[in-house]
LOSE-581761 format. One record per residue (C-alpha): residue number from 1; x, y, z. Coordinates in steps of 0.001 Angstrom, whole numbers, plus 500000, padded with zeros to 6 digits. Example, Ala and Ser with C-alpha at 12.3 -4.5 7.8 and 13.67 -1.06 7.14 Angstrom:
(r 1,(512300,495500,507800))
(r 2,(513670,498940,507140))
This chain:
(r 1,(500000,500000,500000))
(r 2,(501242,503468,499174))
(r 3,(501158,506044,501906))
(r 4,(499080,509194,501512))
(r 5,(502326,511179,501507))
(r 6,(503686,509103,498623))
(r 7,(500498,509657,496608))
(r 8,(500878,513403,497081))
(r 9,(504546,513277,496110))
(r 10,(503863,511325,492911))
(r 11,(501184,513798,491878))
(r 12,(503413,516788,492652))
(r 13,(506177,515345,490519))
(r 14,(503832,514627,487625))
(r 15,(502286,518097,487698))
(r 16,(505637,519864,487842))
(r 17,(507110,517916,484970))
(r 18,(503994,518284,482822))
(r 19,(504579,522045,482571))
(r 20,(506688,523766,479934))
(r 21,(510308,523964,481028))
(r 22,(511387,527292,479608))
(r 23,(514967,525972,479596))
(r 24,(517015,525918,476421))
(r 25,(520051,524047,475193))
(r 26,(522631,525813,473056))
(r 27,(526188,525374,471860))
(r 28,(529447,527338,471945))
(r 29,(531274,528166,468721))
(r 30,(535012,528444,469159))
(r 31,(537268,529398,466263))
(r 32,(540791,528233,467191))
(r 33,(541009,525700,464386))
(r 34,(543008,525256,461204))
(r 35,(540104,524871,458798))
(r 36,(537244,526916,460192))
(r 37,(534136,526577,458006))
(r 38,(532636,529750,456586))
(r 39,(529996,531577,458589))
(r 40,(527312,530431,456135))
(r 41,(528439,526806,456490))
(r 42,(528342,527054,460279))
(r 43,(524807,528429,460233))
(r 44,(523770,525612,457875))
(r 45,(525051,523091,460412))
(r 46,(523157,524848,463209))
(r 47,(519930,524783,461209))
(r 48,(520376,521131,460234))
(r 49,(520826,520241,463891))
(r 50,(517888,522445,464961))
(r 51,(520170,524372,467308))
(r 52,(518387,527559,468329))
(r 53,(520879,529065,470802))
(r 54,(524575,529823,470256))
(r 55,(527355,531511,472175))
(r 56,(530111,533290,470278))
(r 57,(533376,534101,472056))
(r 58,(533648,537317,470096))
(r 59,(531398,539461,467914))
(r 60,(532557,538283,464510))
(r 61,(530615,540373,462030))
(r 62,(530509,537652,459369))
(r 63,(528896,535246,461823))
(r 64,(526424,537870,462980))
(r 65,(525455,538575,459363))
(r 66,(525072,534870,458593))
(r 67,(522844,534426,461655))
(r 68,(520491,537170,460464))
(r 69,(516873,536059,460006))
(r 70,(517688,532582,461298))
(r 71,(515768,533046,464545))
(r 72,(518768,531656,466432))
(r 73,(519368,533405,469766))
(r 74,(522928,534670,470084))
(r 75,(525266,535452,472968))
(r 76,(528062,537665,471673))
(r 77,(531333,537867,473555))
(r 78,(533731,540624,474455))
(r 79,(537137,538889,474232))
(r 80,(539387,539229,477249))
(r 81,(541922,541224,475261))
(r 82,(539300,543935,474577))
(r 83,(538191,544216,478175))
(r 84,(540643,546872,479284))
(r 85,(539794,549458,476643))
(r 86,(536045,549008,477142))
(r 87,(536316,549027,480941))
(r 88,(538219,552306,480890))
(r 89,(536162,554208,478335))
(r 90,(532435,554814,478041))
(r 91,(532949,555946,474446))
(r 92,(534774,552703,473568))
(r 93,(531884,550721,475042))
(r 94,(529346,552773,473078))
(r 95,(531337,552231,469885))
(r 96,(531517,548491,470541))
(r 97,(527725,548297,470983))
(r 98,(527173,550340,467820))
(r 99,(529434,548143,465663))
(r 100,(528718,544713,467140))
(r 101,(525157,544796,468446))
(r 102,(523036,547697,467200))
(r 103,(524216,547192,463614))
(r 104,(522743,543678,463535))
(r 105,(519534,543944,465545))
(r 106,(516737,543084,464852))
(r 107,(517705,540761,461973))
(r 108,(520166,538937,464237))
(r 109,(518598,537896,467515))
(r 110,(521264,538983,469998))
(r 111,(520064,538424,473560))
(r 112,(523196,538591,475750))
(r 113,(526676,540060,475852))
(r 114,(529214,537879,477680))
(r 115,(531885,540272,478937))
(r 116,(535162,538389,478967))
(r 117,(535484,534751,479894))
(r 118,(536570,533607,483364))
(r 119,(538282,536949,483833))
(r 120,(538892,536741,487584))
(r 121,(540634,533369,487421))
(r 122,(542519,533762,484133))
(r 123,(543499,537455,483935))
(r 124,(543137,538717,487519))
(r 125,(544961,541950,486642))
(r 126,(541868,542966,484664))
(r 127,(539499,542347,487582))
(r 128,(539055,546015,488422))
(r 129,(537697,546873,484966))
(r 130,(535269,543930,484690))
(r 131,(532229,545524,486312))
(r 132,(532921,548993,484859))
(r 133,(533009,547388,481396))
(r 134,(529662,545711,482065))
(r 135,(528179,549014,483271))
(r 136,(529491,550963,480285))
(r 137,(528069,548391,477864))
(r 138,(524719,548420,479632))
(r 139,(524619,552217,479488))
(r 140,(525290,552058,475755))
(r 141,(522452,549553,475335))
(r 142,(520208,551859,477340))
(r 143,(521085,554798,475106))
(r 144,(520294,552704,472031))
(r 145,(517008,551524,473585))
(r 146,(518235,547919,473453))
(r 147,(518540,547238,477170))
(r 148,(515319,545234,477333))
(r 149,(516371,542935,474501))
(r 150,(520054,542509,475327))
(r 151,(521378,541700,478803))
(r 152,(524968,541902,480012))
(r 153,(526784,539343,482158))
(r 154,(530200,537674,482459))
(r 155,(530987,533919,482532))
(r 156,(532670,532770,485753))
(r 157,(534736,529639,486275))
(r 158,(534007,526982,488886))
(r 159,(537538,527792,490065))
(r 160,(535941,530820,491731))
(r 161,(534470,528336,494210))
(r 162,(537396,526581,495930))
(r 163,(535246,523801,497375))
(r 164,(531961,523014,495683))
(r 165,(530923,519957,497693))
(r 166,(528922,519921,499831))
(r 167,(527129,522666,497882))
(r 168,(525515,524163,500980))
(r 169,(528916,525276,502328))
(r 170,(530230,526645,499021))
(r 171,(531477,530226,498862))
(r 172,(533359,532282,496327))
(r 173,(537082,532788,496828))
(r 174,(537011,535511,499467))
(r 175,(539799,537473,497781))
(r 176,(537265,538406,495094))
(r 177,(534371,539318,497390))
(r 178,(534518,543036,496609))
(r 179,(534369,542410,492855))
(r 180,(531720,539703,493203))
(r 181,(529517,541986,495276))
(r 182,(529655,544596,492510))
(r 183,(529070,541962,489839))
(r 184,(526064,540446,491619))
(r 185,(524580,543855,492367))
(r 186,(524836,544701,488667))
(r 187,(523055,541462,487725))
(r 188,(520349,542137,490294))
(r 189,(519834,545723,489125))
(r 190,(519609,544768,485449))
(r 191,(517721,541478,485945))
(r 192,(520485,539564,484185))
(r 193,(521629,535993,484855))
(r 194,(524803,534731,486477))
(r 195,(526903,533008,483807))
(r 196,(528685,529866,484986))
(r 197,(531140,527601,483156))
(r 198,(530488,524222,484813))
(r 199,(532738,521438,483532))
(r 200,(532426,518228,485583))
(r 201,(535195,516658,483483))
(r 202,(537799,518884,485099))
(r 203,(536566,518262,488632))
(r 204,(536333,514523,488049))
(r 205,(539878,514246,486722))
(r 206,(541306,516611,489344))
(r 207,(539691,514751,492234))
(r 208,(541052,511382,491030))
(r 209,(538316,508938,491918))
(r 210,(536626,510725,494824))
(r 211,(533390,510707,492832))
(r 212,(532321,507768,490622))
(r 213,(532230,508266,486864))
(r 214,(528515,507390,486834))
(r 215,(527843,510438,489001))
(r 216,(529574,512687,486474))
(r 217,(527878,511156,483407))
(r 218,(524319,511249,484826))
(r 219,(524191,507466,485208))
(r 220,(522377,505734,488076))
(r 221,(524442,505381,491230))
(r 222,(524746,502170,493188))
(r 223,(522819,502152,496497))
(r 224,(526049,502375,498489))
(r 225,(527287,505311,496393))
(r 226,(524576,507849,497143))
(r 227,(525945,511388,497390))
(r 228,(524171,513538,499969))
(r 229,(524794,517042,501259))
(r 230,(524905,516393,505040))
(r 231,(523686,519890,505866))
(r 232,(520545,519853,503736))
(r 233,(520025,516114,503188))
(r 234,(519665,516893,499483))
(r 235,(520569,513837,497407))
(r 236,(522749,514758,494427))
(r 237,(522438,512360,491516))
(r 238,(524971,514120,489289))
(r 239,(527903,516506,489605))
(r 240,(526390,519093,487272))
(r 241,(523537,519806,489690))
(r 242,(525969,519968,492596))
(r 243,(528096,522527,490740))
(r 244,(525125,524728,489912))
(r 245,(523898,524548,493497))
(r 246,(527381,525431,494728))
(r 247,(527117,528608,492685))
(r 248,(523647,529349,494074))
(r 249,(524893,528905,497642))
(r 250,(527958,531043,496902))
(r 251,(525672,533803,495646))
(r 252,(523570,533425,498765))
(r 253,(526677,533665,500972))
(r 254,(527066,537247,499707))
(r 255,(523433,537964,500624))
(r 256,(522017,537928,497102))
(r 257,(519060,535901,495883))
(r 258,(516753,535709,492901))
(r 259,(519585,535717,490358))
(r 260,(519132,532819,487912))
(r 261,(522075,530896,486493))
(r 262,(522885,530226,482847))
(r 263,(525517,527540,482301))
(r 264,(527573,529039,479485))
(r 265,(529879,526048,479021))
(r 266,(529634,522367,479844))
(r 267,(530625,519275,477914))
(r 268,(533111,516446,477619))
(r 269,(536202,515899,475435))
(r 270,(536033,513021,472953))
(r 271,(539780,512400,472876))
(r 272,(542748,512844,475175))
(r 273,(546323,511830,475674))
(r 274,(547654,508716,477356))
(r 275,(547081,510238,480788))
(r 276,(543475,511180,479970))
(r 277,(541654,507843,479626))
(r 278,(538218,509269,480402))
(r 279,(538417,511732,477510))
(r 280,(536851,509430,474949))
(r 281,(534017,509415,472487))
(r 282,(531738,507131,474512))
(r 283,(531875,509404,477549))
(r 284,(531446,512511,475389))
(r 285,(528361,510996,473780))
(r 286,(527023,509964,477173))
(r 287,(527591,513298,478873))
(r 288,(526289,515523,476114))
(r 289,(523250,513365,475356))
(r 290,(522369,513334,479010))
(r 291,(522916,517033,479620))
(r 292,(520532,517803,476765))
(r 293,(517895,515577,478318))
(r 294,(518555,516962,481782))
(r 295,(518219,520595,480671))
(r 296,(515144,520123,478497))
(r 297,(513195,518336,481208))
(r 298,(512960,521754,482861))
(r 299,(513844,520640,486372))
(r 300,(515920,522764,488676))
(r 301,(518498,521712,491231))
(r 302,(517825,520307,494693))
(r 303,(518145,523779,496236))
(r 304,(516240,525554,493422))
(r 305,(513712,522973,492198))
(r 306,(511537,525389,490237))
(r 307,(514337,527243,488433))
(r 308,(515351,525605,485148))
(r 309,(518900,525902,483806))
(r 310,(519513,527016,480239))
(r 311,(522841,525533,479172))
(r 312,(525404,525768,476364))
(r 313,(527382,522710,475328))
(r 314,(531076,523242,474740))
(r 315,(531421,523077,471785))
(r 316,(530474,522871,468082))
(r 317,(533919,522070,466624))
(r 318,(537177,520584,467802))
(r 319,(539764,523375,468078))
(r 320,(543110,521939,467047))
(r 321,(544924,525243,467617))
(r 322,(544050,525517,471281))
(r 323,(547067,525254,473586))
(r 324,(547360,522609,476254))
(r 325,(546874,518859,476527))
(r 326,(545119,516796,473865))
(r 327,(541733,516924,475571))
(r 328,(541703,520732,475291))
(r 329,(541537,520399,471514))
(r 330,(538746,517843,471386))
(r 331,(535543,519165,472930))
(r 332,(533705,519482,469619))
(r 333,(530676,517576,468409))
(r 334,(531790,518169,464802))
(r 335,(535057,518348,462919))
(r 336,(535861,521133,460476))
(r 337,(534154,519566,457440))
(r 338,(530856,519341,459319))
(r 339,(531081,515601,459978))
(r 340,(529600,514623,463329))
(r 341,(531910,512806,465718))
(r 342,(528810,511408,467369))
(r 343,(525115,512040,467021))
(r 344,(523181,514332,469343))
(r 345,(519534,515331,469244))
(r 346,(519070,518985,470197))
(r 347,(515337,518582,470631))
(r 348,(512852,517294,473174))
(r 349,(512106,513599,472786))
(r 350,(508836,514143,474645))
(r 351,(507523,515749,471464))
(r 352,(507641,512446,469622))
(r 353,(504585,510274,469206))
(r 354,(504246,507530,471786))
(r 355,(502597,505206,469275))
(r 356,(505823,504058,467651))
(r 357,(505582,502162,464390))
(r 358,(506699,498576,464924))
(r 359,(505845,498460,468621))
(r 360,(502114,497819,468439))
(r 361,(501373,494780,470566))
(r 362,(504531,495142,472664))
(r 363,(504387,496820,476073))
(r 364,(506877,497822,478768))
(r 365,(505342,497269,482198))
(r 366,(506403,497236,485820))
(r 367,(507243,493926,487397))
(r 368,(504730,493310,490206))
(r 369,(507440,491611,492290))
(r 370,(509803,494604,492138))
(r 371,(510763,496440,495303))
(r 372,(508472,499421,495881))
(r 373,(511336,501860,496433))
(r 374,(512897,500790,493135))
(r 375,(509542,501233,491392))
(r 376,(509217,504662,492953))
(r 377,(512638,505579,491604))
(r 378,(511744,504337,488138))
(r 379,(508446,506232,488117))
(r 380,(510217,509417,489204))
(r 381,(512668,509057,486357))
(r 382,(510087,508218,483674))
(r 383,(507780,511145,484510))
(r 384,(510696,513509,485041))
(r 385,(513939,513296,483069))
(r 386,(512540,510490,480906))
(r 387,(509867,512921,479677))
(r 388,(507062,510379,479579))
(r 389,(503617,511930,479258))
(r 390,(502170,511128,482671))
(r 391,(498988,513197,482362))
(r 392,(496808,510070,482200))
(r 393,(497887,508949,485689))
(r 394,(496906,512163,487427))
(r 395,(493793,512126,489660))
(r 396,(490583,512104,487675))
(r 397,(492336,510823,484565))
(r 398,(491589,507396,483066))
(r 399,(494774,505612,484183))
(r 400,(494968,506959,487727))
(r 401,(494833,504204,490358))
(r 402,(495331,505342,493927))
(r 403,(497642,503113,495969))
(r 404,(498666,501067,492905))
(r 405,(502315,501870,492274))
(r 406,(502706,499031,489764))
(r 407,(499882,500420,487612))
(r 408,(501222,503973,487744))
(r 409,(504757,502877,486918))
(r 410,(503573,500585,484124))
(r 411,(501815,503403,482306))
(r 412,(504816,505736,482662))
(r 413,(507356,503056,481696))
(r 414,(505377,502106,478613))
(r 415,(504874,505680,477457))
(r 416,(508602,506394,477805))
(r 417,(509525,503166,475989))
(r 418,(507281,503861,473021))
(r 419,(508520,507441,472693))
(r 420,(512210,506644,472803))
(r 421,(512766,503061,471691))
(r 422,(513718,504129,468160))
(r 423,(516490,506375,469499))
(r 424,(517885,504032,472139))
(r 425,(515281,503954,474913))
(r 426,(515031,500636,476737))
(r 427,(512667,498819,479069))
(r 428,(514430,498109,482327))
(r 429,(514227,500905,484928))
(r 430,(516602,499367,487423))
(r 431,(515384,495828,486719))
(r 432,(511821,496771,487659))
(r 433,(510369,496517,484131))
(r 434,(509817,493912,481441))
(r 435,(508299,493709,477989))
(r 436,(505132,491739,477358))
(r 437,(502637,491136,474569))
(r 438,(499726,491231,477006))
(r 439,(497916,494525,476523))
(r 440,(497588,496270,479939))
(r 441,(494929,498686,478626))
(r 442,(491652,498589,480502))
(r 443,(488453,500566,480194))
(r 444,(489280,504041,478931))
(r 445,(492936,503686,479988))
(r 446,(494702,502982,476699))
(r 447,(498422,502195,476707))
(r 448,(500718,503246,473861))
(r 449,(501096,500287,471512))
(r 450,(497572,499055,472044))
(r 451,(495546,498284,468929))
(r 452,(492857,500420,470559))
(r 453,(495122,503499,470246))
(r 454,(494790,503611,466484))
(r 455,(498298,502571,465458))
(r 456,(498532,500740,462166))
(r 457,(501587,498541,462511))
(r 458,(502195,495684,464854))
(r 459,(504737,493264,466166))
(r 460,(504800,490598,468816))
(r 461,(507335,489572,471371))
(r 462,(507825,487303,474323))
(r 463,(507935,488327,477951))
(r 464,(511535,489398,478474))
(r 465,(513408,491539,480940))
(r 466,(514776,494820,479601))
(r 467,(518407,495607,479155))
(r 468,(519032,498902,480924))
(r 469,(517733,501469,483399))
(r 470,(516223,503875,480947))
(r 471,(518959,504630,478461))
(r 472,(522424,503652,479620))
(r 473,(525011,506226,478748))
(r 474,(528477,504930,477880))
(r 475,(528638,502071,475393))
(r 476,(530214,501359,472044))
(r 477,(529282,504199,469747))
(r 478,(529861,501990,466708))
(r 479,(526733,500015,467521))
(r 480,(524470,502963,468329))
(r 481,(525104,506680,468096))
(r 482,(521854,507893,469593))
(r 483,(521334,507760,473341))
(r 484,(518983,509442,475720))
(r 485,(519633,510396,479255))
(r 486,(519950,508377,482420))
(r 487,(519461,511347,484685))
(r 488,(517151,510730,487586))
(r 489,(515139,513600,489017))
(r 490,(517246,515480,491544))
(r 491,(515178,518541,492148))
(r 492,(512232,516803,493803))
(r 493,(514015,514332,496035))
(r 494,(513354,516457,499155))
(r 495,(509634,515764,498621))
(r 496,(510038,512044,498011))
(r 497,(510832,510792,501475))
């Protein structure tokens, strides 16, 4: 029997994840490469991949022209080497806005200016001009009547937070408190977002095995590997969420609140040197597939469950001219000729039809003998990050059955399976699910794949256990390039106790 509290928690989770997320996924476009495609070729790749949000590290006029009338939202960057002149001169800032922003709006949909990149941790001598540069640029936008369309912020490195776990104790490096107070006050005054570069790859490799790889790649953790903030009892299922929460708590430590976070860079290198074994194409495919799913499900973090996190993957192309170790050159999803290193879907799989051709007569259902806590976990995942349509199991809807966890999970599992099977979705959910040819539909509760749902194709199959908990991340990319995420819902765990 399910407790009344559990019923309430299930319904809360379903309702929250049924709403539009408002979060977006974008990609960074770096240019330190030998054979950079033309601006027109780059925009063609973006359109082919249905990428609607990009971050440029500069304000290249050819790119801004090529992006005109594409509808793609653009973050333009002020390179670090231009920061000093803009931060010391209002007229230089006004000229920069005139040449690199006003000249292209409205045809090019510029929405943000990223002032520098990780300025405080990479060029600390320029720290004193960072906020003045932001203020000068904002004033120029105001004078051009563009301040409501274009916001100003500055990407910060996770290195600004010396210790990011547990998140609740995280603070910015105190030596930068004066600058950070000015920066945060500017964001608050202009209603702009805090820009954060959150790269779990670096933390994972630096910490040398403290955290399991599954935790970094959004894969399910073993029961004895749960990662909990002891001060809040928030359960962190992935490092990305912990990093974002560390930034939220660091902001709070300086007595600011209500400033949303945009993750302006996250990703995983597909190749590294001999000392970088985890920089490989399987892990890159796993991480980036899963971060897309995690962002587009619209969930927040454990400390900010209702605040979604728009995120930019680093990056579109490998940059062979970047200095440093091999992994630094290999963060791209594509190589210079536009060939994909691995396949990503920059869209929401929940938009696909659940009545998949070829799956009529085959159903993914919960195993009645499964442990209830494992079923609960699987249901959370399916209705949350898995993006199953769980509307039919809300109260008053045809598939709602109070106190019947197996029935609720079966509907959610099956909907997820039918939506995603063609792109790698599986029927397992922590060994709590199985496929069957017995139609579980009853009354007006019609399961995806039922002949009663109007599908025209059919197939049969025997009763077999599935092969993975949702989609498993890292596996041989030669056999399948498409994966979907294994992220479990982190933001609502405080309610599910």
